[in-house]
C-alpha positions as CSV (number, residue, x, y, z in Angstrom):
1,M,92.2,-14.7,86.2
2,A,88.5,-14.8,85.2
3,D,89.3,-16.9,82.2
4,K,90.6,-19.7,84.4
5,I,87.3,-20.4,86.1
6,P,86.3,-23.9,85.3
7,F,82.9,-24.4,83.7
8,K,82.4,-20.6,83.5
9,D,80.0,-21.0,80.5
10,R,77.8,-23.4,82.5
11,I,77.2,-21.1,85.5
12,S,76.5,-18.0,83.5
13,P,72.9,-16.7,83.1
14,E,73.2,-17.1,79.4
15,Y,73.5,-20.9,79.9
16,L,70.3,-21.1,81.9
17,K,68.4,-18.6,79.8
18,G,66.4,-21.1,77.8
19,V,66.0,-23.8,80.5
20,P,62.5,-23.7,82.1
21,T,62.0,-24.1,85.8
22,S,59.7,-26.8,87.0
23,K,56.5,-25.2,88.2
24,A,55.7,-28.3,90.3
25,A,59.0,-27.8,92.2
26,I,58.1,-24.2,93.0
27,A,54.6,-25.2,94.0
28,S,56.1,-27.9,96.3
29,V,58.2,-25.3,98.1
30,I,55.2,-22.9,98.6
31,L,53.0,-25.8,99.8
32,G,55.7,-27.1,102.1
33,V,56.1,-23.7,103.8
34,A,52.3,-23.4,104.0
35,G,52.1,-26.9,105.5
36,G,54.6,-25.9,108.1
37,I,52.6,-22.8,109.1
38,L,49.1,-24.4,108.7
39,F,50.0,-27.9,110.0
40,P,46.4,-28.9,110.9
41,L,45.5,-28.7,107.2
42,V,47.1,-32.0,106.1
43,I,46.2,-31.4,102.5
44,T,49.0,-28.9,102.1
45,Q,51.6,-31.4,103.2
46,V,50.3,-34.1,101.0
47,L,50.2,-31.7,98.0
48,A,53.8,-30.6,98.8
49,I,54.9,-34.2,98.7
50,I,53.1,-34.9,95.5
51,F,54.3,-31.8,93.7
52,G,57.8,-32.4,95.0
53,H,57.9,-35.8,93.4
54,I,56.5,-34.5,90.2
55,G,59.0,-31.6,90.2
56,S,61.9,-34.0,90.9
57,Y,60.8,-36.2,88.0
58,A,60.6,-33.1,85.7
59,V,64.1,-32.1,86.6
60,R,65.6,-35.6,86.1
61,K,63.7,-36.7,82.9
62,K,62.8,-33.4,81.2
63,G,66.0,-31.4,81.9
64,K,64.3,-28.6,83.8
65,T,65.8,-26.6,86.6
66,G,64.5,-26.6,90.2
67,Y,66.1,-29.7,91.7
68,Y,66.8,-28.1,95.1
69,S,63.3,-26.5,95.1
70,A,61.7,-29.9,94.7
71,K,63.9,-31.4,97.4
72,I,63.2,-28.6,99.9
73,G,59.5,-28.9,99.2
74,L,59.6,-32.7,99.7
75,T,61.6,-32.3,103.0
76,L,59.2,-29.6,104.3
77,G,56.2,-31.7,103.3
78,Y,57.4,-34.9,105.0
79,I,58.6,-33.1,108.2
80,S,55.4,-31.1,108.6
81,L,53.3,-34.2,107.9
82,I,55.1,-36.2,110.5
83,L,54.8,-33.4,113.1
84,A,51.1,-33.0,112.3
85,A,50.6,-36.8,112.8
86,I,52.5,-36.7,116.1
87,I,50.4,-33.7,117.3
88,Y,47.2,-35.4,116.3
89,L,48.1,-38.6,118.0
90,V,49.1,-36.8,121.2
91,Y,45.9,-34.7,121.1
92,F,43.5,-37.5,120.4
93,Q,45.2,-39.9,122.8
94,R,43.6,-37.9,125.7
95,F,40.1,-38.7,124.3
96,L,40.7,-42.4,123.7
97,N,41.5,-43.2,127.4
């Protein structure tokens, strides 16, 4: 039964043993989570977005792993940046009137 699994050689750890993970994708996830927690610090969201795009490029062009890490970091970076912008606009709207 185990011999009938399609692409069994591609999902085994031996297949991914020599493939490096994109460090930019991992940094993107870490900065995306930090940007969600520390949303007033906009630099973390911007860096999550930058490293997410770098990690996505490394996965596509250089054959590294970490595709979903880069996408999660990008998503967290964009969402937390939009939420921070909305909060800043609502907060500073009180002072402009």
